[in-house]
C-alpha positions as CSV (number, residue, x, y, z in Angstrom):
1,X,98.6,98.9,106.7
2,X,102.2,98.6,107.5
3,X,102.2,95.7,109.7
4,X,101.0,93.0,108.5
5,X,102.0,89.5,109.6
6,X,101.3,86.5,107.7
7,X,99.9,84.8,110.8
8,X,96.6,87.2,110.6
9,X,96.3,85.9,107.0
10,X,96.6,82.3,107.4
11,X,93.9,82.0,110.3
12,X,91.3,83.2,108.2
13,X,90.5,80.0,106.6
14,X,92.4,78.0,109.2
15,X,91.1,74.2,109.4
16,X,92.0,71.5,112.2
17,X,93.1,69.1,109.6
18,X,96.0,72.1,109.2
19,X,96.4,72.5,112.7
20,X,97.1,69.2,112.9
21,X,100.2,69.1,109.6
22,X,101.2,72.1,111.8
23,X,101.5,70.7,115.0
24,X,103.2,67.5,113.3
25,X,106.0,69.3,111.3
26,X,106.7,71.8,114.0
27,X,107.6,68.8,116.6
28,X,109.6,67.6,113.8
29,X,111.5,70.5,113.1
30,X,112.4,71.2,116.8
31,X,113.8,68.1,117.1
32,X,116.1,68.8,113.9
33,X,116.8,72.5,115.4
34,X,118.2,71.0,118.6
35,X,121.7,70.1,117.2
36,X,121.8,72.8,114.8
37,X,121.3,75.3,117.4
38,X,124.1,74.3,119.6
39,X,126.7,73.5,116.7
40,X,126.1,77.2,115.8
41,X,126.6,78.4,119.0
42,X,129.4,76.4,120.0
43,X,130.9,77.4,116.8
44,X,130.5,80.9,117.1
45,X,132.2,81.1,120.4
46,X,129.5,80.6,122.6
47,X,127.6,78.3,124.9
48,X,125.4,75.5,123.7
49,X,122.4,77.2,125.0
50,X,122.9,80.4,123.2
51,X,121.7,78.7,119.7
52,X,118.8,77.1,121.9
53,X,117.5,80.3,123.2
54,X,118.0,81.9,119.9
55,X,115.9,79.3,118.1
56,X,113.2,79.4,121.0
57,X,112.8,83.3,121.2
58,X,113.8,84.4,117.9
59,X,111.9,81.5,115.7
60,X,108.8,81.8,118.0
61,X,108.8,86.1,117.3
62,X,109.6,85.5,113.0
63,X,107.1,82.9,112.8
64,X,104.3,85.3,114.6
65,X,105.3,88.5,112.9
66,X,107.1,87.5,109.7
67,X,106.0,87.5,106.2
68,X,106.3,84.1,105.2
69,X,104.0,80.8,105.9
70,X,106.4,78.3,106.5
71,X,110.2,80.1,107.2
72,X,111.6,78.9,110.4
73,X,113.9,81.6,112.3
74,X,116.8,80.6,114.3
75,X,120.7,80.7,114.5
76,X,122.3,79.7,111.1
77,X,125.9,78.9,109.7
78,X,126.2,82.1,107.9
79,X,126.7,84.2,110.7
80,X,129.4,81.5,112.5
81,X,132.5,83.9,111.2
82,X,131.0,87.2,112.0
83,X,130.0,86.6,115.4
84,X,133.2,84.0,116.2
85,X,135.2,87.1,115.3
86,X,133.1,89.8,116.9
87,X,133.3,87.6,120.1
88,X,137.1,87.1,120.2
89,X,137.8,90.7,119.6
90,X,134.5,92.9,121.4
91,X,133.5,90.4,123.7
92,X,129.9,88.7,124.8
93,X,128.4,92.3,125.7
94,X,129.5,93.8,122.4
95,X,127.9,91.3,120.4
96,X,124.7,92.1,122.7
97,X,124.5,95.8,121.4
98,X,125.8,94.8,117.8
99,X,122.9,92.3,117.5
100,X,120.3,94.7,118.8
101,X,121.6,97.4,116.6
102,X,121.2,95.3,113.8
103,X,117.8,94.4,115.0
104,X,116.8,98.1,114.9
105,X,118.4,98.3,111.5
106,X,116.1,95.6,110.1
107,X,113.2,96.9,111.4
108,X,113.8,100.1,109.9
109,X,114.5,98.7,106.5
110,X,111.2,97.1,106.7
111,X,109.4,100.2,107.7
112,X,110.7,102.0,104.9
113,X,109.9,99.2,102.2
114,X,113.9,98.5,101.5
115,X,113.3,94.5,101.1
116,X,113.1,94.0,97.8
117,X,116.4,96.3,97.0
118,X,118.0,93.2,98.3
119,X,116.7,91.5,95.2
120,X,119.3,93.8,93.7
121,X,122.4,92.4,95.1
122,X,123.9,90.1,92.2
123,X,123.4,86.4,92.5
124,X,127.6,86.4,91.7
125,X,128.1,88.2,95.3
126,X,125.4,85.9,97.0
127,X,127.3,82.8,95.9
128,X,130.7,83.8,96.5
129,X,130.2,85.2,99.9
130,X,128.1,81.7,100.6
131,X,130.8,79.4,99.7
132,X,133.1,81.5,101.6
133,X,131.5,81.4,104.6
134,X,131.2,77.8,104.1
135,X,135.0,77.3,103.8
136,X,135.4,79.3,107.1
137,X,132.6,77.3,108.7
138,X,134.2,73.9,107.8
139,X,137.7,75.2,109.0
140,X,136.6,76.3,112.0
141,X,135.4,73.0,112.8
142,X,138.7,71.3,112.3
143,X,139.6,71.5,116.0
144,X,137.1,69.6,117.6
145,X,137.1,67.3,114.3
146,X,140.3,66.0,114.9
147,X,140.3,66.8,118.6
148,X,143.1,69.2,118.4
149,X,144.8,70.6,121.9
150,X,144.1,74.2,120.9
151,X,142.7,76.7,123.7
152,X,141.0,79.3,121.3
153,X,140.9,79.2,117.6
154,X,141.6,82.3,115.7
155,X,139.1,84.2,113.8
156,X,141.0,84.8,110.6
157,X,142.0,82.3,107.8
158,X,146.0,82.8,108.0
159,X,145.2,82.1,111.9
160,X,143.2,79.1,111.5
161,X,145.6,77.6,109.0
162,X,148.8,78.3,111.2
163,X,146.9,77.1,114.7
164,X,146.0,74.1,112.8
165,X,149.6,73.3,111.1
166,X,151.4,74.0,114.5
167,X,149.1,71.6,116.6
168,X,148.2,68.6,114.3
169,X,150.1,66.8,115.9
170,X,148.2,66.8,118.8
171,X,145.0,65.1,117.2
172,X,143.0,62.8,119.2
173,X,142.2,59.3,117.4
174,X,139.3,58.6,119.1
175,X,138.0,61.8,118.6
176,X,138.3,61.3,114.8
177,X,136.9,57.8,115.1
178,X,134.1,59.5,116.4
179,X,133.7,62.7,114.1
180,X,134.1,60.3,110.9
181,X,131.7,57.8,112.1
182,X,129.2,60.7,112.6
183,X,130.0,62.4,109.1
184,X,129.5,58.5,107.5
185,X,126.3,58.2,109.2
186,X,124.8,61.8,108.2
187,X,125.7,61.3,104.6
188,X,124.7,57.2,104.3
189,X,121.5,58.2,106.0
190,X,121.0,61.1,103.5
191,X,122.5,60.4,100.3
192,X,122.1,56.2,100.8
193,X,119.2,55.0,102.9
194,X,116.8,57.3,102.2
195,X,116.8,56.7,98.5
196,X,117.2,53.1,98.8
197,X,113.5,53.1,100.7
198,X,112.4,54.8,98.3
199,X,113.5,53.1,95.2
200,X,112.2,49.9,97.3
201,X,109.4,50.9,98.2
202,X,108.4,52.0,94.9
203,X,109.3,48.5,93.2
204,X,106.0,46.7,92.2
205,X,105.1,43.8,94.1
206,X,102.3,41.9,92.6
207,X,100.9,39.0,94.2
208,X,101.0,35.7,92.6
209,X,98.3,33.3,92.6
210,X,99.7,30.6,94.9
211,X,100.8,33.3,97.1
212,X,97.5,35.0,97.9
213,X,97.5,33.7,101.4
214,X,100.1,36.1,102.1
215,X,99.1,39.0,100.2
216,X,97.3,40.4,103.7
217,X,100.6,40.8,105.6
218,X,102.4,41.9,102.5
219,X,100.4,44.7,102.4
220,X,100.7,45.5,106.3
221,X,104.4,45.2,105.5
222,X,104.1,47.5,102.6
223,X,102.5,50.0,104.5
224,X,104.9,49.9,107.7
225,X,107.4,50.2,104.8
226,X,105.9,53.5,103.7
227,X,105.4,54.9,107.3
228,X,109.0,53.7,108.1
229,X,110.4,55.7,104.6
230,X,108.4,58.5,105.2
231,X,109.6,58.9,108.5
232,X,113.5,58.6,107.5
233,X,113.0,61.0,104.5
234,X,111.9,63.6,107.1
235,X,114.5,62.7,109.8
236,X,117.8,64.2,109.3
237,X,121.1,62.0,109.4
238,X,122.2,64.9,112.0
239,X,119.5,63.4,114.8
240,X,120.6,59.7,113.6
241,X,124.3,60.9,114.3
242,X,124.0,62.7,117.3
243,X,122.1,59.9,119.0
244,X,124.1,57.0,117.6
245,X,127.4,59.0,118.8
246,X,125.9,60.1,122.1
247,X,125.2,56.3,123.4
248,X,128.4,55.0,121.8
249,X,130.0,57.3,123.8
250,X,128.1,56.9,127.1
251,X,128.2,53.0,126.9
252,X,132.1,52.6,125.5
253,X,133.4,55.5,127.8
254,X,135.3,57.0,124.9
255,X,137.4,59.9,125.9
256,X,136.4,62.6,124.0
257,X,135.3,66.3,124.8
258,X,131.3,66.5,125.2
259,X,129.1,69.3,125.7
260,X,129.2,68.5,129.4
261,X,132.9,68.5,130.0
262,X,133.2,71.8,128.4
263,X,130.4,74.1,128.9
264,X,129.0,71.9,132.0
265,X,126.0,71.1,130.5
266,X,122.4,73.0,129.3
267,X,120.5,74.9,131.9
268,X,117.1,73.1,132.5
269,X,115.2,76.6,133.0
270,X,113.9,79.8,130.8
271,X,116.5,82.6,129.5
272,X,116.9,85.3,132.2
273,X,117.2,88.8,130.9
274,X,120.7,90.4,131.1
275,X,121.9,93.7,130.5
276,X,125.3,93.9,128.8
277,X,128.6,95.6,130.7
278,X,129.8,96.6,127.4
279,X,132.7,99.3,126.9
280,X,131.5,102.4,124.9
281,X,135.4,102.4,123.8
282,X,134.7,98.9,121.9
283,X,131.2,99.7,121.0
284,X,132.3,102.5,118.5
285,X,134.0,99.8,116.4
286,X,131.0,98.1,115.9
287,X,129.0,100.0,113.3
288,X,130.6,98.0,110.4
289,X,129.9,94.2,112.2
290,X,126.3,96.0,112.9
291,X,126.1,96.8,109.3
292,X,127.3,93.0,108.3
293,X,124.8,91.5,110.4
294,X,122.1,93.4,109.2
295,X,122.8,92.9,105.4
296,X,123.5,89.0,105.7
297,X,120.5,88.6,107.9
298,X,117.9,90.3,104.9
299,X,119.7,88.4,102.5
300,X,119.8,85.0,104.1
301,X,116.1,85.3,105.4
302,X,114.6,86.9,102.3
303,X,116.5,84.2,99.8
304,X,115.0,81.5,101.9
305,X,111.9,83.0,101.9
306,X,112.0,82.9,97.7
307,X,113.0,79.2,98.0
308,X,110.3,78.4,100.2
309,X,107.7,80.2,98.0
310,X,108.7,78.4,95.3
311,X,107.6,75.1,96.8
312,X,104.7,75.9,98.3
313,X,103.4,78.3,95.5
314,X,103.3,81.3,97.9
315,X,104.4,84.5,98.1
316,X,105.9,86.2,101.3
317,X,105.8,90.2,102.4
318,X,110.0,90.9,102.2
319,X,109.3,94.2,104.3
320,X,107.2,92.4,107.0
321,X,109.7,89.6,107.1
322,X,112.4,92.2,107.6
323,X,110.5,93.5,110.6
324,X,109.9,90.5,112.0
325,X,113.4,89.6,111.7
326,X,114.5,93.4,113.2
327,X,112.0,92.6,116.4
328,X,113.8,89.2,116.8
329,X,117.1,90.7,116.6
330,X,116.6,93.1,119.2
331,X,115.1,91.3,121.7
332,X,116.7,87.8,121.7
333,X,120.4,88.8,122.6
334,X,119.3,90.5,125.8
335,X,117.9,86.6,126.8
336,X,121.2,85.1,126.4
337,X,120.8,84.9,122.8
338,X,122.9,85.4,119.1
339,X,122.1,86.8,115.9
340,X,119.3,85.2,113.6
341,X,117.6,84.5,110.2
342,X,115.9,82.5,108.0
343,X,117.2,79.2,108.0
344,X,117.4,77.0,104.7
345,X,117.5,73.5,106.5
346,X,114.8,73.8,109.1
347,X,112.6,75.6,106.4
348,X,112.9,72.5,103.9
349,X,112.1,70.3,106.7
350,X,109.2,72.3,107.8
351,X,108.0,72.5,104.0
352,X,108.6,68.6,103.8
353,X,106.9,67.8,107.3
354,X,103.7,69.1,105.7
355,X,103.4,72.4,107.4
356,X,100.8,75.1,105.8
357,X,101.2,78.0,108.3
358,X,103.4,80.2,110.7
359,X,102.2,77.8,113.6
360,X,104.1,75.1,112.6
361,X,107.5,77.6,113.3
362,X,105.9,78.5,116.5
363,X,105.1,75.1,117.3
364,X,108.8,74.2,117.0
365,X,110.0,77.0,119.2
366,X,107.6,75.7,122.1
367,X,109.2,72.1,121.4
368,X,112.5,73.0,121.9
369,X,111.5,75.0,125.1
370,X,110.1,71.9,126.4
371,X,112.8,69.8,125.6
372,X,115.4,72.5,127.6
373,X,113.0,72.0,130.3
374,X,112.3,68.5,130.4
375,X,115.5,66.8,128.7
376,X,118.0,69.2,129.2
377,X,120.8,66.7,131.4
378,X,120.8,64.9,128.5
379,X,123.0,67.1,126.3
380,X,125.6,66.8,128.8
381,X,126.8,63.4,126.8
382,X,126.6,64.8,123.5
383,X,130.3,64.7,121.8
384,X,131.5,68.2,120.3
385,X,132.9,65.7,117.6
386,X,129.6,64.8,116.0
387,X,128.9,68.5,116.3
388,X,131.8,69.6,114.4
389,X,130.7,67.0,111.8
390,X,127.1,68.0,111.4
391,X,128.6,71.4,110.9
392,X,131.0,70.3,108.1
393,X,128.1,68.6,106.6
394,X,126.1,71.7,106.8
395,X,129.0,73.9,105.2
396,X,129.0,71.7,102.2
397,X,125.1,72.3,101.7
398,X,125.8,76.1,102.1
399,X,128.0,76.0,99.1
400,X,127.1,76.3,95.2
401,X,130.3,74.3,94.6
402,X,128.6,73.4,91.1
403,X,129.2,77.2,90.2
404,X,132.8,76.8,90.3
405,X,133.4,74.0,87.9
406,X,131.2,76.2,85.2
407,X,133.1,79.4,85.5
408,X,134.5,78.8,82.0
409,X,130.9,79.1,80.7
410,X,130.2,82.1,82.4
411,X,130.8,85.4,81.6
412,X,133.8,87.1,82.6
413,X,132.8,89.3,84.8
414,X,130.5,87.2,86.4
415,X,133.0,84.6,87.1
416,X,135.6,87.4,88.3
417,X,133.1,88.9,90.6
418,X,132.3,85.1,92.4
419,X,135.7,84.7,92.6
420,X,137.0,87.6,93.8
421,X,134.1,87.9,96.4
422,X,134.8,84.1,97.7
423,X,138.6,84.7,98.1
424,X,138.1,87.9,99.8
425,X,135.4,86.2,102.1
426,X,137.7,83.4,103.0
427,X,141.1,85.3,103.1
428,X,140.1,88.8,104.4
429,X,136.9,89.7,105.7
430,X,133.0,89.2,104.7
431,X,132.5,93.1,105.0
432,X,135.1,94.0,102.5
433,X,134.1,91.2,100.3
434,X,130.8,92.4,99.6
435,X,131.9,96.0,99.3
436,X,134.3,94.7,96.4
437,X,131.7,92.4,95.1
438,X,128.9,95.3,94.9
439,X,131.6,97.7,93.5
440,X,132.5,95.1,90.7
441,X,129.1,94.6,89.9
442,X,128.0,98.3,89.7
443,X,131.3,98.7,87.2
444,X,130.4,95.7,85.1
445,X,126.9,97.1,85.0
446,X,128.2,100.4,84.0
447,X,130.4,98.8,81.0
448,X,127.4,96.8,79.8
449,X,124.9,99.6,79.6
450,X,127.2,101.8,78.0
451,X,128.4,99.4,75.3
452,X,124.6,98.8,74.6
453,X,124.5,102.4,74.1
454,X,125.4,103.6,70.4
455,X,124.6,105.7,67.7
456,X,124.5,105.4,64.0
457,X,124.3,107.9,61.4
458,X,121.2,108.2,58.8
459,X,121.7,107.3,55.4
460,X,120.3,108.7,51.9
461,X,119.3,105.4,51.3
462,X,117.1,105.6,54.4
463,X,116.1,109.2,54.0
464,X,115.9,110.5,50.6
465,X,115.8,113.9,51.5
466,X,119.5,114.2,52.6
467,X,120.2,113.5,48.7
468,X,122.9,116.1,48.1
469,X,123.1,117.5,51.3
470,X,126.1,115.4,52.4
471,X,128.3,117.6,54.9
472,X,125.5,120.5,54.9
473,X,123.2,118.3,56.7
474,X,123.9,115.2,59.0
475,X,121.2,113.0,60.9
476,X,122.1,110.4,64.0
477,X,120.2,107.8,65.8
478,X,120.9,107.7,69.4
479,X,120.1,104.0,71.0
480,X,120.2,102.8,74.8
481,X,120.8,105.2,77.8
482,X,122.4,108.7,77.5
483,X,124.3,108.6,81.2
484,X,127.6,109.2,82.9
485,X,128.8,106.1,80.9
486,X,128.2,106.7,77.7
487,X,128.2,110.7,77.2
488,X,131.5,109.8,74.4
489,X,129.0,109.4,71.8
490,X,127.9,113.0,71.8
491,X,131.8,113.4,72.1
492,X,132.3,111.6,68.8
493,X,129.4,113.3,67.0
494,X,130.9,116.8,67.9
495,X,133.6,115.6,65.6
496,X,131.2,115.1,62.9
497,X,129.7,118.2,63.0
498,X,127.8,119.2,59.3
499,X,128.2,123.2,58.2
500,X,124.7,123.8,58.3
501,X,122.2,121.4,60.5
502,X,122.5,118.9,62.5
503,X,119.9,116.3,63.7
504,X,119.8,114.1,66.7
505,X,116.7,111.3,66.8
506,X,116.5,110.6,70.2
507,X,113.2,108.4,69.9
508,X,115.2,105.1,70.9
509,X,116.9,106.7,73.9
510,X,115.1,105.1,77.1
511,X,117.0,106.9,79.8
512,X,118.7,110.5,80.3
513,X,120.6,111.5,83.5
514,X,122.2,115.0,84.4
515,X,125.3,114.1,82.9
516,X,123.7,113.2,79.6
517,X,121.7,116.5,79.9
518,X,125.0,118.5,80.5
519,X,126.7,116.5,77.7
520,X,123.5,117.7,75.2
521,X,124.1,121.3,76.4
522,X,127.8,121.3,75.9
523,X,126.8,120.0,72.3
524,X,124.7,123.1,71.9
525,X,127.2,125.1,72.7
526,X,129.8,123.8,70.2
527,X,126.7,124.4,67.5
528,X,126.2,127.7,68.3
529,X,129.9,128.3,68.5
530,X,130.3,126.5,64.8
531,X,127.1,128.5,63.7
532,X,125.4,124.8,63.3
533,X,121.8,124.6,64.0
534,X,121.0,121.7,66.2
535,X,117.5,120.1,65.9
536,X,116.3,117.5,68.2
537,X,113.8,114.8,67.4
538,X,111.7,112.4,69.3
539,X,112.3,113.5,73.2
540,X,109.8,111.6,75.0
541,X,108.9,109.8,78.5
542,X,111.9,109.5,81.0
543,X,114.1,111.7,78.8
544,X,111.8,114.4,78.2
545,X,110.9,114.8,82.0
546,X,114.7,115.0,82.6
547,X,115.1,117.9,80.3
548,X,112.4,119.8,81.7
549,X,113.4,119.7,84.9
550,X,117.0,120.7,83.7
551,X,115.4,123.4,81.5
552,X,117.3,121.9,78.6
553,X,114.4,122.7,76.7
554,X,114.9,126.4,77.1
555,X,118.5,126.0,75.4
556,X,117.0,125.8,72.3
557,X,114.3,127.3,70.4
558,X,110.8,125.6,70.1
559,X,111.0,125.1,66.7
560,X,114.3,122.9,66.8
561,X,112.4,120.2,68.8
562,X,110.4,118.1,66.5
563,X,108.0,114.8,67.4
564,X,109.7,112.7,64.6
565,X,113.1,112.1,62.6
566,X,111.0,112.7,59.1
567,X,109.7,116.1,60.8
568,X,113.4,117.1,62.0
569,X,114.9,116.3,58.7
570,X,111.9,118.0,56.5
571,X,112.7,121.6,58.9
572,X,116.7,121.2,58.2
573,X,116.4,120.4,54.7
574,X,113.9,123.3,53.8
575,X,116.2,125.8,56.0
576,X,119.4,124.5,53.8
577,X,117.5,125.3,50.7
578,X,116.6,128.7,52.0
579,X,119.7,128.9,52.7
580,X,120.6,127.9,49.3
């Protein structure tokens, strides 16, 4: 069966206790997803409701039809740079078309079971472009973080730096106060307060004999403290900063830009179907952006699912996950949404909140829908500076910055690929970066495999049969893969031909490609020209199958193919003795 959502498997032995756990987790993730969804949409050059609608529609579809128990789908920071550039260059209408096309591509990848192929992308490429995207996300938030009087920020690195430099004098002290304060609250909450609460609650508190009367009250205090700690650990600092900053701005009347002042608020209605009015002249240039959206969405979702598997002890279905991602990305843009994928932060929150099935993800989408229908007007007062601070924190968490500190300890090829992809992502384009990274990784792989392939002459000490036949009979053992990157080995052997018989032991050759077969055929012709007998030994498994397909076995007499090196040497020595 091709289509097998994880939801069906999860509901087989579903209990009431599990439902309540999923309900609690889904409600928590729904609250967490609200500011992130708005922030991702605004940073992408869209209205805040685009992010919320994406989280609602795609989040529900991905959870209901996906291949992971606990993964949460929705807008992600990895798409910000790509979507912003597409909106700036092609407009929202063509973004809808590109997103829908990427959905079809993702679905096709799942149908043809290409989900496992994503794992073959080198980790150096993944870390390189992830760190690059994190830098671009942070740079894109400088405008709202500092309150710069700039219309639209460019999408490219050079343009961003130039615009920020030319307009740095227009920064707003009040905006900086809100953004820096919001970022400080997030950092303190995430790294300071929660750790302090854990530490304080884990400290032993044994009652003394003189204080037994207060033991009951202290026990109640301890339970209350544990409850507060559990809530604080689950509740992210982004929510705390959002609420506090909104209250401060509303009560003090600080002159900072808000969602209401810039976008006119969020509509408290269900998203309506929108057919894009796009231009075919622009649409023909959408192939590369579509491929980029599909590739990035696949990588993000499957990597996130793998991380989730490690935490819950489960195994996701990558092909089912791609099909669900494809359906979500095909449907969502026609209802005012943006590209969606698996989200690490919300998935981790889902797991920490006790989720056990896709029901939690479906609940998270319904909670967001209720918030939109009931409390949308409250979002008018949310300062953009706080959303920029949230994205600054998200950008920092996106990156694997420790990899840069360990570059000297890593292999040169790994470090070069990582740095190259990072710089190309930041300075030029994500698509170019991934293409160059994959090419560099392939070239590195070819070099390593070719370097592992080798040959060695068989000595008289190892095979006494060769005694007294030096120059007449020569034997070589080949190791590794005989492919287009290692055919030089046979060329070197051609320069060392004996006068009578050449014996090749291919027992340790694990792979043979058409180029390798052609090189063997060239060696056969060279031996015939110089009247040297060629004996092939130990040809088995994939090399044997390849030789049969290319009719190589018919280029030599049957007696010149031996099962072992010993048999081949015996035939060579016997022929040499007869000739003598």
